Backbone as CSV, one residue per row, in Angstrom:
resi,resn,N_x,N_y,N_z,CA_x,CA_y,CA_z,C_x,C_y,C_z
1,MET,-19.386,12.796,12.874,-19.688,14.090,12.084,-18.896,14.730,13.529
2,ALA,-17.745,15.088,12.781,-16.544,16.189,13.537,-17.738,17.788,13.876
3,LYS,-16.568,18.411,15.336,-17.146,19.052,15.124,-16.596,19.985,14.152
4,THR,-17.734,21.727,13.933,-17.247,22.738,13.407,-15.780,23.648,13.427
5,SER,-15.491,23.520,14.571,-14.249,24.332,15.155,-12.733,22.728,14.976
6,VAL,-13.313,22.084,14.843,-12.017,21.292,14.378,-11.705,20.705,12.956
7,ILE,-12.613,21.232,12.102,-12.694,20.938,10.733,-12.365,22.151,10.445
8,ALA,-12.196,22.909,10.899,-11.667,24.460,10.292,-10.607,24.630,11.108
9,ARG,-9.952,23.916,11.868,-8.489,23.880,12.150,-7.730,23.668,11.737
10,SER,-8.521,22.265,11.045,-7.615,20.947,10.258,-7.480,22.013,8.362
11,LYS,-8.637,23.072,8.454,-8.440,23.492,7.046,-6.850,24.968,6.620
12,LYS,-6.758,25.027,7.981,-5.694,26.294,8.686,-3.852,25.912,7.606
13,THR,-3.192,26.476,7.510,-2.157,25.926,6.879,-1.043,25.783,7.999
14,PRO,-0.599,23.974,8.017,0.262,23.586,9.608,1.325,24.492,9.661
15,LYS,1.730,24.327,10.373,3.315,25.281,10.847,4.522,24.071,10.140
16,TYR,3.970,22.395,10.226,5.038,21.524,9.337,4.557,20.460,8.510
17,SER,5.063,20.935,7.520,4.146,19.638,6.832,3.450,18.418,7.141
18,THR,4.235,17.904,8.158,3.929,16.594,8.514,2.327,16.204,9.345
19,ARG,2.177,17.949,9.662,0.552,17.924,10.476,-0.506,17.788,9.457
20,ILE,-0.120,18.126,8.208,-1.661,18.215,7.347,-2.208,17.074,7.949
21,VAL,-3.590,17.487,7.868,-5.078,16.232,8.283,-5.575,16.446,7.383
22,ARG,-5.970,15.172,6.530,-6.465,15.281,5.832,-8.293,14.639,5.847
23,ARG,-9.296,15.093,5.887,-10.805,14.844,6.583,-11.327,15.185,4.826
24,CYS,-12.480,14.454,5.223,-13.658,13.323,3.948,-14.357,15.217,4.245
25,PHE,-14.482,15.700,2.495,-15.542,17.108,3.111,-16.918,17.128,3.605
26,ARG,-17.034,15.442,3.382,-18.872,15.422,3.440,-18.949,15.355,5.438
27,CYS,-18.504,14.464,5.886,-18.529,14.517,7.419,-17.309,14.535,8.047
28,GLY,-16.150,15.170,7.625,-14.880,15.648,8.581,-14.297,14.167,9.437
29,ARG,-14.893,13.036,8.594,-14.066,12.067,9.594,-12.570,11.893,9.027
30,ARG,-11.760,11.660,9.673,-9.839,11.750,9.659,-9.655,10.370,9.414
31,HIS,-10.221,9.397,9.826,-9.826,7.833,10.026,-10.533,6.858,8.634
32,GLY,-9.820,6.319,7.938,-10.279,5.724,6.667,-10.635,6.851,5.640
33,PHE,-10.068,7.384,5.443,-9.799,8.456,4.502,-9.499,8.043,2.737
34,MET,-9.947,8.134,1.951,-9.324,8.092,0.842,-8.886,9.036,-0.268
35,ARG,-7.366,8.881,-0.336,-7.051,10.698,-1.015,-7.858,10.373,-2.219
36,ASP,-8.123,9.318,-3.365,-8.164,9.646,-4.669,-9.455,10.008,-5.230
37,PHE,-10.501,10.256,-3.665,-11.847,10.435,-3.856,-12.095,11.617,-2.677
38,GLY,-11.201,12.075,-1.945,-11.349,12.719,-0.891,-12.367,12.740,0.162
39,ILE,-13.101,11.578,0.241,-13.863,11.509,1.029,-13.273,9.627,2.336
40,CYS,-14.322,9.846,3.425,-14.212,8.538,4.027,-14.782,7.383,3.567
41,ARG,-14.087,6.103,3.642,-14.901,4.725,3.727,-16.251,4.762,3.510
42,ILE,-17.129,5.406,4.860,-18.534,5.426,5.019,-19.168,5.832,3.848
43,CYS,-18.961,7.423,3.589,-19.229,8.457,2.721,-19.201,7.878,1.145
44,PHE,-17.814,7.158,1.179,-17.412,6.383,0.418,-18.745,5.747,-0.491
45,ARG,-19.001,4.611,0.700,-19.834,3.625,0.324,-21.395,3.905,0.180
46,GLU,-21.726,4.965,0.746,-23.377,5.784,0.551,-23.129,5.793,-0.854
47,MET,-21.778,6.634,-0.759,-22.082,7.732,-2.693,-22.167,6.586,-3.631
48,ALA,-21.235,5.412,-3.706,-20.864,4.822,-4.733,-22.306,3.864,-4.741
49,THR,-22.866,3.246,-3.828,-24.154,2.326,-3.781,-25.590,3.530,-4.544
50,ALA,-24.926,4.896,-4.311,-26.276,5.519,-4.606,-26.224,5.968,-6.300
51,GLY,-25.261,5.609,-6.149,-24.899,5.480,-8.325,-23.816,7.533,-8.284
52,HIS,-23.571,8.364,-7.406,-22.484,9.464,-7.857,-21.199,9.403,-7.838
53,ILE,-20.549,8.136,-8.112,-19.335,7.804,-8.157,-19.107,7.368,-9.452
54,PRO,-18.742,8.011,-10.610,-18.954,7.667,-11.451,-17.630,6.166,-11.980
55,GLY,-18.243,5.215,-12.376,-17.219,4.309,-12.899,-16.913,3.277,-11.586
56,VAL,-17.680,3.724,-10.416,-17.440,2.355,-9.362,-18.818,2.290,-8.892
57,LYS,-18.980,0.425,-9.293,-20.007,-0.133,-8.588,-19.739,-1.389,-7.784
58,LYS,-20.692,-2.315,-6.826,-20.352,-2.937,-6.288,-20.165,-3.874,-6.813
59,SER,-19.017,-5.369,-6.461,-18.288,-5.778,-6.616,-19.205,-7.618,-6.262
60,SER,-19.531,-8.663,-7.146,-20.402,-9.168,-7.000,-19.550,-10.186,-7.478
61,TRP,-18.686,-11.786,-7.365,-18.368,-12.908,-8.247,-19.236,-14.387,-7.331
């Protein structure tokens, strides 16, 4: 869980476009971020197994 000050800092508009930091909206994590869903890999797995993300299910073969 990221500190609230770090999350607030990342929400500000940066001086340069290359400084954009994308963070998970649930936990604030910046690594392992999935742009399509707007969440990190850990939150994605939790939400997918709970059935909160429509059209996503655990694969098995």
